[in-house]
C-alpha positions in Angstrom: 99.2 96.0 101.4 102.1 94.6 103.2 104.9 97.1 101.5 105.0 99.9 99.1 104.2 97.5 96.3 101.4 95.0 96.7 103.0 91.7 95.9 99.6 90.4 94.5 99.6 93.1 91.8 103.1 91.8 90.8 101.9 88.3 90.8 98.6 88.7 88.9 99.4 91.6 86.5 102.5 91.3 84.5 101.9 95.0 83.4 103.0 95.9 86.9 106.4 94.2 86.7 107.1 95.6 83.2 106.2 99.3 84.3 108.3 99.0 87.5 111.3 98.2 85.2 110.5 101.1 83.0 110.1 103.6 86.0 113.7 102.4 87.4 115.2 103.1 84.0 113.4 106.5 83.8 114.6 107.2 87.3 118.3 106.7 86.4 118.1 108.7 83.3 116.3 111.5 85.3 119.1 111.4 87.8 121.7 111.9 85.3 119.7 114.8 83.8 119.2 116.3 87.3 122.9 116.2 87.9 123.6 117.6 84.5 121.3 120.5 85.0 122.5 121.4 88.5 126.1 121.3 87.0 125.3 123.6 84.1 123.3 126.1 86.4 126.2 126.1 89.1 129.0 126.7 86.4 127.0 129.4 84.5 126.0 131.3 87.7 129.3 131.0 89.4 131.1 132.5 86.4 128.8 135.2 86.3 129.4 136.2 90.0 133.1 135.5 89.8 134.0 137.1 86.4 131.1 139.4 86.3 130.5 138.6 82.9 128.9 136.0 80.8 130.8 132.8 80.0 132.3 132.6 76.7 130.3 129.3 75.8 127.0 130.7 77.4 125.4 129.5 74.3 126.4 126.1 74.9 125.5 126.3 78.5 122.0 127.5 77.5 121.5 124.9 75.0 122.5 122.3 77.2 119.9 123.4 79.9 117.2 123.5 77.1 118.2 120.0 76.0 118.0 118.8 79.7 114.8 120.6 80.3 113.2 119.1 76.8 114.5 115.5 77.9 113.0 115.7 81.3 109.6 116.8 79.7 109.8 113.8 77.3 110.7 111.4 80.2 107.8 112.7 82.1 105.5 112.3 79.3 107.0 108.8 78.4 106.4 107.8 82.1 102.9 109.0 82.3 101.9 107.3 79.1 103.5 104.0 80.2 101.8 104.4 83.5 98.4 104.9 82.2 98.7 102.1 79.7 99.9 99.8 82.7 96.9 100.9 84.9 94.4 100.0 82.1 96.0 96.5 81.4 96.2 95.8 85.2 92.5 97.0 85.7 91.5 94.8 82.7 93.3 91.9 84.1 91.7 92.3 87.6 88.1 92.7 86.1 88.5 89.5 84.2 89.9 87.6 87.2 86.9 89.0 89.3 84.3 87.9 86.8 86.1 84.5 86.4 86.1 84.0 90.2 82.4 84.9 90.3 81.4 82.8 87.4 83.4 79.7 89.2 81.0 80.1 92.2 77.8 81.5 90.9 75.9 80.3 93.9 78.2 82.5 96.3 76.1 84.9 97.9 78.8 86.2 100.4 79.5 89.2 98.2 76.4 91.3 97.1 76.1 92.7 93.5 76.3 96.2 94.8 79.9 95.7 96.3 81.0 94.1 93.1 79.8 96.7 90.8 81.6 99.3 93.2 84.7 97.2 92.9 84.9 96.8 89.2 83.8 100.3 88.3 84.8 103.3 90.5 86.9 101.2 92.8 89.5 99.9 90.2 89.5 103.2 88.3 91.2 104.6 91.5 94.2 102.5 90.6 94.9 105.2 88.0 96.6 107.3 91.0 98.6 104.3 92.1 100.0 103.9 88.8 100.2 107.2 87.3 101.4 108.9 90.3 102.5 106.7 93.3 104.6 104.1 91.4 106.4 106.5 89.0 107.4 108.5 92.0 108.5 105.3 93.9 110.5 104.5 90.9 112.1 108.0 91.2 112.7 107.6 94.9 114.5 104.3 94.5 117.2 105.8 92.0 117.4 109.6 92.3 118.5 109.9 96.0 121.3 107.5 95.4 122.9 108.8 92.2 122.4 112.5 93.5 123.7 111.6 96.8 126.6 110.2 95.0 127.2 113.3 92.9 127.2 115.4 96.3 129.5 112.9 97.9 132.1 113.4 95.1 131.7 117.2 95.4 131.4 117.8 99.0 131.5 114.8 101.5 130.3 116.8 104.7 127.0 117.8 103.0 126.7 114.1 101.7 126.8 113.0 105.4 124.2 115.4 106.3 121.9 114.2 103.5 122.7 110.5 104.4 121.6 111.0 108.0 118.4 113.3 107.4 117.1 111.6 104.2 116.0 108.3 106.1 113.7 110.3 108.4 111.3 111.0 105.6 110.6 107.3 104.9 110.3 106.8 108.7 107.8 109.4 109.2 106.1 108.4 105.8 105.6 104.8 107.1 103.9 106.1 110.4 101.7 108.4 108.6 101.0 105.8 106.1 99.7 103.3 108.5 97.4 106.0 109.8 96.2 106.8 106.2 95.7 103.2 105.2 93.6 102.6 108.2 91.5 105.8 107.4 91.1 104.9 103.8 89.9 101.3 104.5 87.3 102.8 106.9 86.1 105.3 104.3 85.9 102.4 101.6 84.0 100.2 104.1 81.5 102.9 104.6 81.0 103.8 101.0 80.5 100.0 100.4 77.9 100.0 103.0 76.2 102.9 101.7 76.2 101.4 98.0 74.7 98.1 99.4 72.0 100.1 101.4 71.0 102.2 98.5 71.0 99.0 96.1 68.6 97.2 98.7 66.3 100.4 98.7 66.2 100.4 94.9 65.5 96.8 94.7 62.6 97.0 97.5 61.4 100.4 96.4 57.9 98.9 95.0 57.5 97.1 98.3 58.2 100.2 100.3 55.9 102.1 98.1 53.1 99.6 98.6 53.4 99.9 102.3 53.8 103.7 102.3 57.5 103.3 103.9 59.6 104.8 101.0 59.9 108.4 102.6 60.7 106.9 106.1 63.9 105.4 104.5 65.4 108.9 103.5 66.8 109.3 107.1 68.8 106.1 107.0 70.3 107.3 103.5 71.2 110.6 105.0 72.8 109.0 107.9 74.8 106.9 105.6 75.9 110.0 103.6 76.8 111.6 107.0 79.2 108.8 107.9 80.6 108.6 104.6 81.4 112.4 104.6 83.0 112.1 107.9 85.2 109.1 107.0 86.2 111.1 103.6 87.2 114.3 105.7 89.2 112.0 108.1 91.1 110.8 105.2 91.7 114.4 103.8 92.6 115.6 107.2 95.3 113.0 107.5 96.5 113.7 104.0 97.0 117.3 104.5 98.7 116.8 107.9 101.1 114.1 106.5 101.9 116.6 103.7 102.7 119.4 106.0 104.9 117.1 108.1 106.9 115.8 105.3 107.4 119.2 103.7 108.4 120.7 106.9 110.9 117.7 107.6 112.5 117.9 104.1 112.7 121.8 104.1 114.5 121.7 107.7 116.8 119.0 106.1 117.8 121.1 103.1 118.0 124.1 105.4 120.7 122.3 107.4 122.8 121.6 104.3 122.3 125.3 103.2 123.5 126.7 106.5 126.6 124.5 106.8 127.4 125.2 103.3 126.9 128.9 103.7 129.3 129.0 106.8 131.9 127.0 104.9 131.7 129.2 101.8 132.3 132.2 104.0 135.4 130.7 105.7 136.7 129.6 102.3 136.4 125.9 103.0 134.4 125.2 99.8 134.4 126.8 96.3 131.6 128.9 95.1 130.6 126.6 92.2 130.8 123.4 94.3 128.8 125.2 97.0 126.0 126.2 94.5 126.1 122.8 92.9 125.3 121.2 96.3 122.6 123.7 97.1 121.0 123.2 93.8 121.1 119.5 93.9 120.4 118.8 97.8 116.5 119.6 97.4 116.5 117.1 94.5 117.6 114.2 96.8 114.8 114.8 99.2 112.0 115.8 96.5 111.4 112.1 95.2 111.1 110.6 98.8 108.9 113.4 99.9 106.6 113.1 96.8 106.2 109.3 97.5 104.4 110.3 100.8 102.3 113.0 99.0 101.3 110.6 96.1 100.7 107.8 98.5 97.3 109.2 99.3 96.5 109.4 95.6 96.8 105.6 95.5 95.2 104.8 98.9 91.6 104.7 97.5 92.9 102.4 94.5 94.8 100.1 96.9 91.6 99.7 99.1 89.8 98.7 95.9 92.5 96.3 94.8 92.3 94.6 98.3 88.7 94.1 97.9 89.2 92.8 94.4 91.6 90.2 95.6 89.3 89.2 98.2 86.6 88.5 95.6 89.3 86.9 93.2 90.5 84.6 96.2 87.1 83.5 97.2 86.8 81.9 93.8 87.6 78.2 93.3 90.6 77.6 91.2 90.3 74.9 88.6 93.3 72.6 88.2 91.8 69.9 86.2 93.0 69.2 82.7 91.6 65.8 81.8 89.3 65.5 78.8 85.7 64.8 79.2 85.1 61.0 78.8 83.0 59.7 75.9 80.7 57.9 78.2 78.9 60.3 80.5 78.3 57.7 83.3 78.0 60.1 86.3 78.1 59.0 89.9 77.6 60.8 93.2 79.5 58.6 95.6 78.8 59.3 99.4 78.8 63.1 98.9 78.4 65.4 101.6 78.5 69.4 101.6 77.9 72.0 104.1 77.6 75.6 103.1 80.0 78.1 104.9 78.4 79.5 108.0 75.9 76.7 108.2 75.6 74.2 111.2 73.7 71.6 109.3 75.0 69.9 105.9 73.1 70.5 102.8 73.9 67.1 101.6 75.1 64.1 103.5 75.8 60.5 102.4 74.2 61.2 99.0 74.6 58.5 96.3 73.1 58.8 92.9 73.9 57.2 89.5 73.0 59.0 86.2 73.1 56.8 83.1 74.0 58.2 79.6 70.8 59.2 77.6 68.6 58.7 80.8 66.0 61.3 81.6 66.1 61.4 85.4 63.7 63.3 87.6 64.8 64.3 91.3 62.3 65.3 93.9 62.5 66.0 97.4 61.3 68.6 100.1 62.3 72.2 99.9 65.8 72.9 101.2 66.7 69.1 100.7 69.8 69.8 98.8 68.4 69.4 95.2 69.8 72.5 93.7 73.1 71.8 95.7 73.3 68.4 94.0 72.8 70.2 90.5 75.4 72.7 91.4 77.9 69.8 92.1 77.0 68.2 88.9 77.9 71.5 86.9 81.0 71.9 88.9 80.0 75.1 90.7 80.5 73.4 94.0 82.9 70.6 95.2 82.0 68.0 97.7 83.2 68.3 101.4 83.2 64.5 101.4 82.9 61.8 98.9 83.1 62.7 95.3 81.4 63.0 91.8 82.8 61.0 89.0 82.2 60.8 85.2 83.0 57.5 83.8 85.3 56.7 87.0 87.1 60.1 86.7 86.7 62.4 89.5 84.9 65.7 88.3 87.3 67.8 89.7 90.1 66.5 87.5 88.1 67.2 84.3 89.0 70.4 82.3 86.2 72.7 83.7 85.5 74.6 80.4 85.2 71.3 78.2 83.0 69.8 81.0 80.3 72.8 81.1 80.5 72.9 77.2 78.8 69.2 77.6 75.9 70.9 79.6 72.8 72.9 78.9 71.3 74.6 81.9 67.9 75.8 82.7 67.4 77.3 86.1 64.5 78.5 88.2 65.2 82.1 87.4 66.9 82.2 84.0 69.1 85.2 83.1 67.9 87.6 80.4 69.6 90.4 78.5 68.0 93.6 77.2 66.9 93.1 73.6 64.7 90.5 72.0 63.7 86.9 72.5 65.9 85.9 69.7 68.8 87.6 71.2 68.5 85.6 74.6 67.9 82.3 72.7 71.1 82.9 70.6 73.0 82.9 73.7 72.8 79.0 73.4 74.4 79.0 70.1 75.5 82.5 68.7 75.8 81.1 64.9 72.2 79.6 64.9 70.0 80.9 62.1 66.4 82.6 62.7 64.8 79.3 61.5 66.9 77.5 64.2 65.7 80.0 66.9 62.1 79.8 65.9 62.0 75.9 65.9 63.6 76.0 69.4 61.0 78.3 70.7 58.3 76.2 69.3 59.5 72.9 70.6 59.9 74.8 74.1 56.1 75.6 73.9 56.5 79.3 73.3 53.5 81.1 72.0 55.5 84.1 71.0 58.3 84.6 68.2 61.9 85.9 68.4 61.1 89.5 67.8 59.5 90.0 71.2 61.1 92.8 73.1 62.9 91.8 76.4 63.8 94.4 78.9 66.5 94.4 81.5 66.2 91.2 83.8 63.6 89.8 81.5 61.0 92.7 82.0 58.1 92.1 79.7 58.3 88.4 80.1 56.3 86.4 82.8 58.1 83.7 84.9 56.8 81.0 82.4 57.8 82.8 79.3 61.3 83.4 80.7 61.6 79.6 81.3 60.3 78.7 77.9 63.0 81.0 76.4 65.6 79.5 78.7 64.5 76.1 77.7 64.7 77.1 73.9 68.2 78.3 74.5 69.2 75.0 76.1 67.6 73.0 73.2 69.8 75.2 70.7 72.8 74.5 72.6 72.0 70.8 72.5 71.3 70.6 68.7 74.0 73.0 67.4 76.4 73.3 70.3 76.9 69.5 71.0 75.9 69.5 74.7 75.2 66.0 75.8 73.4 66.4 79.0 70.5 68.9 79.9 70.1 70.0 83.4 67.0 71.6 84.6 66.0 73.1 87.8 61.9 73.3 88.1 61.7 74.0 84.2 57.9 73.7 84.1 57.0 75.7 87.1 54.5 78.6 86.3 53.4 76.6 82.9 50.0 75.5 82.2 49.4 71.9 81.5 49.6 72.0 77.6 52.9 74.0 77.7 54.2 71.7 80.3 53.6 68.7 78.2 55.3 70.4 75.0 58.2 71.3 77.3 58.6 67.5 78.4 58.4 66.3 74.9 61.0 68.7 73.9 63.2 67.3 76.7 62.6 63.9 75.7 63.0 64.6 72.0 66.5 66.1 72.4 67.9 62.7 72.6 70.4 63.5 75.2 70.4 62.7 79.0 68.6 65.0 81.3 68.5 65.5 85.0 65.4 67.5 86.1 64.7 68.7 89.7 60.8 68.9 89.8 57.6 68.4 91.8 55.2 68.1 88.9 53.7 64.9 88.3 53.5 65.2 84.4 57.3 65.6 84.4 57.9 62.8 86.8 55.6 60.5 84.7 57.7 61.2 81.5 61.0 60.6 83.1 62.7 57.2 82.8 63.3 57.1 86.6 62.5 59.3 89.8 64.6 59.4 92.7 64.2 60.6 96.2 67.0 62.9 97.3 69.2 60.9 99.6 68.0 57.5 98.5 70.6 55.2 97.0 69.9 54.9 93.2 
């Protein structure tokens, strides 16, 4: 974070800007109430001490104090309510942006699922402290000291000079401590992220570890990770408590200087009792908001660290700027396309040329790792070429509206995603408005020997690899028949299927009546295709 307010939060989350305006308004009103409260207290107490009797308008004074206290309580409640609503809005915006960025680059493996889950759940939830405590106090710190200092200046310019010289010391020390806190919090977050990834890897590989009797041996690794996280957390707490002590001590000494000078001047008659009491009551209020900013900075540190991680995920996504409509003629060309994955020394694709005609069933074959899946990812807009271009009827694919283009596609991957529920529920992802008859027809045409009532667990549990591909193919057929998709993209759709089921799947692709691009090694699929191309050969 480059300053007290992360500019990326202001840019991406409109609720942040709205809340900052509201917090400044609340700070101004609070300042006025503080000045009024101090004036009422000073007037009432000074009258009692000088006249040795209650003031004649004591009822008005008490009523005024009660009104001020009630107004401050109402402002505090209103500020907290707006803060929580703003935090909820910002967290929702960031979560949507993270998922959008991830969906824009589904093949990006730089960020693990464990890290992403941590960021979008407990990580961003820590922003509550940033919005409900830190930003409200920042609004008060930006307004209260100036108005309170102005009131002190009008009453006693000598005390105002002391406040003006000592008050900036608190932000100075706060900045020095804040850098230490930020470094400690970032380290704690990194350790927690590493522990989360380690634990997720263990859970995923637990069957293999059990099979080789190595599960217990991993316990020590988890314990070491826990110890590191505990140490990092205690370091953050240590810095937090130490900084709170330093800021409290500095503020107390500053107020003490004002109190001592006012006391001596009161003894020598250089200042009136009511004015002295007014300054003494009001002086701590000038330091309190700034001091509390440093205290509440630690409440926001974890949320800011999570926001940094969130923005890294968001910035890693590709930003689609295309707005052109999809052409009616889906004549697709790969023109001297090249692509190299980040961190790789050798290109996945180089000088790749391919023509895909409308309505054509095209099979692509090639060696493993030769770039077949990379070519499909470019066709769907998940990746953009480093060199060359992909065009649709002469228009660069990057210039087309991304959502509109993907509406034209039906996709079946090697490992299709599945939701917990039933087969019918997963097929309906192709077109939610489909009828049960449409679902059963799609399953039949995809070669499935089971109906839509079959249960599906998390990540397709309960289905074999071949059954999952048949469900995905049925989903794609539904998207074509009812959703209007005009191009079917398949990556090894018949792997794991027997010959009869494979033949049914190929017939379903052919009968769909739309163009199809199929990556395959199966002879039956290549025989049914209109054309077979070897990756890297001019078509």
